[in-house]
C-alpha positions in Angstrom: 0.0 0.0 0.0 1.3 3.5 -0.9 1.3 6.1 1.8 -0.2 9.4 0.6 0.5 11.5 3.7 2.9 10.7 6.5 3.2 12.9 9.6 5.9 12.0 12.1 6.6 13.5 15.5 4.9 16.7 14.6 4.8 19.5 17.1 3.1 22.9 16.5 3.7 25.6 19.2 2.2 29.1 19.6 4.5 30.8 22.2 4.4 28.4 25.1 1.3 26.5 24.0 1.7 23.2 22.2 -1.3 22.8 19.8 0.2 19.6 18.6 2.6 17.4 20.7 4.7 14.8 18.8 1.8 13.6 16.6 2.2 10.7 14.1 -0.3 9.8 11.5 0.0 7.7 8.2 -2.7 7.9 5.5 -2.8 5.3 2.8 -3.4 6.5 -0.8 -7.1 6.2 -1.8 -8.5 5.9 1.8 -10.6 8.3 3.7 -9.0 9.0 7.1 -10.8 10.8 10.0 -9.4 13.1 12.7 -11.8 13.4 15.7 -11.8 15.0 19.1 -13.3 17.7 21.1 -12.7 21.4 20.3 -9.1 22.3 21.0 -7.9 18.7 20.6 -5.6 19.7 17.7 -7.4 18.0 14.8 -7.8 21.2 12.7 -4.3 22.3 13.5 -2.9 19.0 12.1 -4.9 19.5 8.9 -3.6 23.1 8.6 0.0 22.1 9.3 -0.2 19.7 6.3 -1.6 22.6 4.2 1.2 24.9 5.3 -1.2 27.1 7.3 0.2 26.3 10.8 3.9 26.8 12.0 5.7 23.5 12.4 8.1 23.5 15.4 9.4 19.9 15.1 8.7 16.8 13.1 8.2 15.9 9.4 5.4 15.9 6.9 5.7 13.8 3.8 3.1 14.0 1.0 3.3 11.5 -1.8 7.0 10.8 -0.8 8.0 14.5 -0.8 9.1 15.9 2.5 7.6 19.4 3.0 9.9 22.1 4.4 8.5 24.9 6.6 5.3 26.6 5.8 6.0 27.3 2.2 4.1 25.1 -0.3 5.0 25.2 -4.0 2.5 25.1 -6.9 3.1 21.4 -7.4 1.8 20.8 -3.8 -1.4 22.7 -4.4 -2.0 20.9 -7.7 -2.1 17.6 -5.7 -3.5 18.8 -2.4 -6.5 21.0 -1.9 -8.5 22.0 1.2 -12.2 22.5 1.8 -13.0 24.7 4.8 -15.8 24.7 7.4 -17.5 27.9 6.4 -18.4 28.0 2.7 -19.5 31.7 2.9 -16.2 32.8 4.5 -14.1 30.8 2.0 -15.7 32.3 -1.1 -15.1 35.9 -2.2 -18.4 37.8 -1.7 -17.9 40.1 -4.7 -16.8 37.5 -7.2 -19.0 35.4 -9.3 -18.8 31.6 -9.2 -17.2 31.7 -12.6 -14.4 34.0 -11.5 -13.8 31.9 -8.4 -13.4 28.7 -10.4 -11.2 30.5 -12.9 -8.8 31.8 -10.3 -6.9 28.6 -9.4 -6.6 27.7 -13.1 -5.1 31.1 -13.8 -2.7 30.8 -10.8 -1.4 27.5 -12.0 -1.4 28.3 -15.7 -4.0 25.6 -16.5 -5.9 26.0 -19.8 -9.1 24.5 -21.0 -11.0 26.6 -18.4 -14.4 26.5 -20.0 -14.5 22.7 -20.1 -13.1 22.4 -16.6 -15.6 24.8 -15.1 -18.6 23.1 -16.7 -17.2 19.7 -15.6 -16.6 20.8 -12.0 -20.1 22.3 -11.7 -21.7 19.2 -13.1 -19.7 17.0 -10.8 -21.0 18.8 -7.7 -24.6 18.7 -8.9 -24.9 22.3 -10.1 -25.6 23.4 -13.7 -24.0 26.0 -15.8 -26.8 28.5 -14.7 -24.8 28.9 -11.4 -21.7 30.2 -13.2 -22.5 33.9 -12.9 -24.1 34.0 -9.5 -22.6 35.6 -6.4 -22.2 33.7 -3.1 -25.1 35.7 -1.5 -27.4 34.3 -4.2 -26.6 30.7 -3.1 -27.8 28.6 -0.2 -25.2 27.3 2.3 -25.2 23.9 0.6 -24.7 25.4 -2.8 -21.9 27.5 -1.5 -20.1 24.5 -0.1 -20.6 22.7 -3.5 -18.9 25.6 -5.2 -16.1 25.4 -2.6 -15.7 21.6 -3.4 -15.8 22.4 -7.2 -13.0 24.9 -6.7 -10.9 22.4 -4.8 -11.5 19.7 -7.5 -10.9 21.9 -10.6 -7.1 21.4 -10.4 -7.7 17.6 -10.3 -5.9 17.0 -7.0 -5.2 13.6 -5.5 -5.7 14.6 -1.9 -8.5 16.6 -0.3 -8.2 18.0 3.2 -11.7 18.5 4.7 -12.1 20.7 7.8 -15.6 20.0 9.2 -17.0 20.4 5.6 -20.7 20.1 6.6 -20.9 21.3 10.2 -22.1 24.8 9.1 -25.0 23.2 7.1 -28.5 22.0 8.0 -28.8 18.3 8.8 -30.7 17.5 5.5 -28.1 19.3 3.4 -25.2 17.7 5.4 -26.2 14.3 4.1 -26.4 15.5 0.5 -22.9 17.1 0.6 -21.4 14.0 2.4 -22.8 11.7 -0.3 -21.5 14.0 -3.0 -18.0 13.9 -1.4 -18.1 10.1 -1.2 -19.1 9.8 -4.8 -16.3 12.2 -5.9 -13.8 10.2 -3.9 -14.8 6.9 -5.6 -15.0 8.4 -9.1 -11.6 10.2 -8.8 -9.9 7.6 -6.4 -9.0 10.5 -4.1 -7.4 10.4 -0.6 -9.4 12.2 2.1 -8.3 13.5 5.4 -11.4 14.7 7.2 -11.7 16.6 10.5 -15.0 16.2 12.3 -16.4 16.3 15.8 -19.3 14.1 14.7 -18.5 10.4 15.0 -21.6 9.6 12.9 -20.1 11.5 10.0 -16.7 9.9 10.5 -18.0 6.3 10.5 -20.1 7.1 7.4 -17.2 8.6 5.5 -13.9 7.2 6.8 -12.1 3.8 6.8 -9.8 4.6 9.7 -9.5 7.4 12.3 -7.2 8.9 14.8 -8.7 10.2 18.1 -7.1 13.4 19.4 -7.0 15.0 22.8 -4.9 17.9 24.0 -2.7 17.9 20.9 -1.9 14.2 21.0 -3.3 11.1 19.2 -4.7 8.9 22.0 -6.2 6.1 19.9 -6.2 4.8 16.3 -8.9 2.5 15.2 -11.0 1.5 12.2 -14.6 2.8 11.6 -15.8 -0.8 12.0 -14.1 -1.0 15.4 -15.8 2.2 16.5 -19.2 1.1 15.4 -18.8 -2.3 17.1 -17.6 -0.6 20.3 -14.1 -2.1 20.2 -12.6 1.0 21.9 -9.6 1.1 24.1 -9.8 4.7 25.6 -12.5 6.0 27.9 -12.1 9.4 26.1 -13.1 7.9 22.8 -16.1 6.2 24.5 -17.2 9.6 26.0 -16.9 11.2 22.5 -19.1 8.5 21.1 -21.7 9.2 23.8 -21.5 12.9 23.3 -21.8 12.8 19.5 -25.5 13.2 18.9 -25.1 12.0 15.3 -23.6 8.7 16.3 -25.7 5.5 15.9 -24.4 2.1 16.7 -25.4 -0.4 14.2 
């Protein structure tokens, strides 16, 4: 099995506070890997460190066998790794049309064939060409997140980093967006790393997961183990009870 992302002994510090403390995670190419834990556990910080958005104090990050240095990420990295953020309204420019926002990553990377790529991306996320010239305020929350996903997909990456991609959406829309993401992953054979506080979402979407507490990984297990209650840590058990979306079955 090929490793898509390998994080070893990773520490992220802000002044005297360790947001991540010697974290190690390996994600296999083509799998969907979950990061779960309560607020402040370090799960989003780990995702942001991979993306180059958090300062790495110690440790190594390797993506597709390339070791990443510091916070700088070159264009080749962003061609293969894209991130979808929690708040679709905050991640889209309020004064730019959907068309402009989908064209921007193509322009930055010097990728041609924009017309075909935009129409394909919109179709892939279940939106027609009629959405091209709308502004974010003219879209629902679910439609905005679909545009954010289309923007992430338009460069044809191999890895998607998903930071609570449905937590800002209504429950009915959450399911639609999660099903869309799962379909895209299968169709494109993508690798997902997904942060969520909802164990129901994680067991639906992910093959394996790491449970985080106070900047450390306290347990690694499969989604099947979680559903079956094969849990080693009391902290994980408490998360399972607290996660209102979780259903054992």
